[in-house]
C-alpha positions as CSV (number, residue, x, y, z in Angstrom):
1,M,51.6,66.8,64.0
2,E,51.9,64.5,67.0
3,L,55.4,63.9,68.3
4,Q,56.1,60.8,70.6
5,T,58.8,62.1,73.2
6,S,60.7,59.9,75.8
7,R,60.5,62.8,78.5
8,F,57.1,64.5,77.8
9,G,55.3,62.0,76.1
10,T,53.0,62.4,73.2
11,I,52.9,66.4,72.2
12,T,51.0,68.3,69.6
13,V,53.5,70.4,67.5
14,E,52.4,73.2,65.3
15,E,54.3,74.4,62.6
16,D,54.8,77.8,63.9
17,M,56.7,76.3,67.4
18,I,59.3,74.7,65.2
19,Y,62.8,76.4,65.3
20,S,65.0,75.5,62.1
21,F,68.8,74.9,63.1
22,S,70.2,74.6,59.2
23,N,73.4,73.2,60.7
24,G,72.2,71.2,63.5
25,I,73.6,71.1,67.3
26,P,77.4,70.0,67.3
27,G,77.2,66.6,67.5
28,F,74.0,66.2,66.2
29,E,74.4,67.9,63.0
30,G,71.4,65.8,61.3
31,E,69.1,67.0,63.9
32,N,67.6,70.5,62.7
33,S,64.1,71.1,63.6
34,F,63.6,71.7,67.4
35,I,60.9,73.1,69.5
36,L,61.3,74.9,72.9
37,I,59.3,73.3,75.9
38,S,59.2,75.2,79.1
39,P,57.5,73.4,82.0
40,E,56.4,75.8,84.8
41,E,57.7,73.4,87.2
42,D,61.2,73.1,85.9
43,K,61.7,77.0,85.6
44,P,64.5,78.5,85.0
45,L,65.2,75.2,83.0
46,S,63.7,74.6,79.4
47,Y,64.1,72.1,76.8
48,L,65.1,72.1,73.2
49,Q,63.2,69.1,71.8
50,S,64.1,67.8,68.6
51,V,61.2,67.1,66.4
52,N,62.9,64.3,64.1
53,N,63.9,62.5,67.4
54,G,61.6,62.2,70.4
55,D,64.4,60.8,72.2
56,L,66.6,63.7,72.0
57,A,65.9,67.0,74.0
58,F,68.7,69.4,75.5
59,I,68.1,71.0,78.7
60,I,68.8,74.4,78.6
61,T,68.5,78.0,80.4
62,D,69.0,81.4,80.3
63,P,72.6,81.9,81.3
64,F,72.1,85.4,82.5
65,V,69.8,83.6,85.4
66,F,73.1,82.4,86.6
67,Y,75.8,84.5,85.3
68,P,74.5,87.8,85.4
69,E,77.9,89.1,84.3
70,Y,78.0,86.7,81.2
71,D,79.0,89.2,78.2
72,F,79.8,88.5,74.6
73,E,79.7,89.6,70.9
74,L,78.1,87.6,68.4
75,P,80.3,87.0,65.4
76,E,79.3,88.8,62.4
77,S,79.0,85.5,60.5
78,A,76.2,84.5,63.1
79,I,74.2,87.6,63.2
80,A,74.1,87.2,59.2
81,D,73.2,83.4,59.3
82,L,70.3,84.1,61.8
83,E,69.4,87.3,60.0
84,I,69.3,89.2,63.2
85,E,68.4,93.0,62.9
86,S,67.6,93.7,66.3
87,V,68.7,92.4,70.4
88,D,64.9,92.2,70.9
89,Q,64.3,89.2,68.5
90,V,67.0,87.2,69.9
91,I,66.9,84.4,72.7
92,I,69.9,83.4,74.4
93,Q,70.1,79.9,75.9
94,S,72.8,77.6,77.3
95,I,72.9,73.8,77.4
96,I,73.1,72.2,80.6
97,S,74.9,69.0,81.4
98,I,74.0,66.7,84.2
99,N,76.2,63.9,85.0
100,G,74.7,62.5,88.1
101,D,73.7,65.2,90.9
102,M,72.2,68.3,90.0
103,E,74.3,70.2,92.2
104,A,77.4,69.2,90.1
105,A,75.5,70.4,86.8
106,T,77.6,72.4,84.4
107,M,76.6,75.0,81.7
108,N,77.7,75.6,78.4
109,L,79.3,79.4,78.3
110,I,81.4,79.3,75.3
111,A,78.7,77.7,72.6
112,P,75.3,79.4,73.4
113,I,72.1,78.8,71.6
114,V,71.3,81.9,69.7
115,I,67.4,81.9,68.7
116,N,66.0,84.7,66.3
117,T,62.1,84.5,67.4
118,N,61.3,86.4,64.2
119,N,62.2,83.8,61.5
120,R,62.5,80.9,64.0
121,V,66.0,80.0,63.0
122,G,68.7,79.2,65.6
123,K,72.2,78.0,65.8
124,Q,74.5,77.1,68.3
125,V,77.6,79.8,68.2
126,V,80.9,78.8,69.3
127,L,82.3,81.9,70.8
128,G,86.2,82.9,70.0
129,N,88.7,85.0,72.2
130,V,86.4,84.4,75.4
131,S,87.4,82.8,78.8
132,Y,84.3,80.9,78.9
133,T,84.0,77.1,78.8
134,T,81.7,74.3,78.5
135,K,81.8,73.2,81.9
136,H,80.8,76.4,84.3
137,P,79.2,75.1,87.3
138,L,75.3,76.1,87.2
139,F,75.1,76.5,90.9
140,A,78.4,78.4,91.4
141,L,76.7,81.5,92.5
142,A,74.5,79.6,95.3
143,D,77.9,78.8,97.2
144,K,78.6,82.8,97.6
């Protein structure tokens, strides 16, 4: 199918590219189908593009690139919902917020995007009992 997006123009989407988020993303519960887009020129940033709304794409990244010490345990309910059998089948991403200047960008570490690559199911998981927030500076390590 062809998908018209505001960020990437028209792109061809195959069924096996689509990830299902049964509960959507908090605040966007009606959006249940996404694809990952990883333009080489934007690495390490990628995009979680809605299949049903060409204007909706979340900027995401591997949080371990910016915070190697990032550590958490997935709740058993999330493991069951996503049918995770092995860590090898999981991709962890964090949503990036950019309000103006890229140097002031923040990353949501309290609610990572967890994707099971085997069954193509994803979920934004809100972690409990952690010291992370929704607004960790993206470039905090660059200042050290």
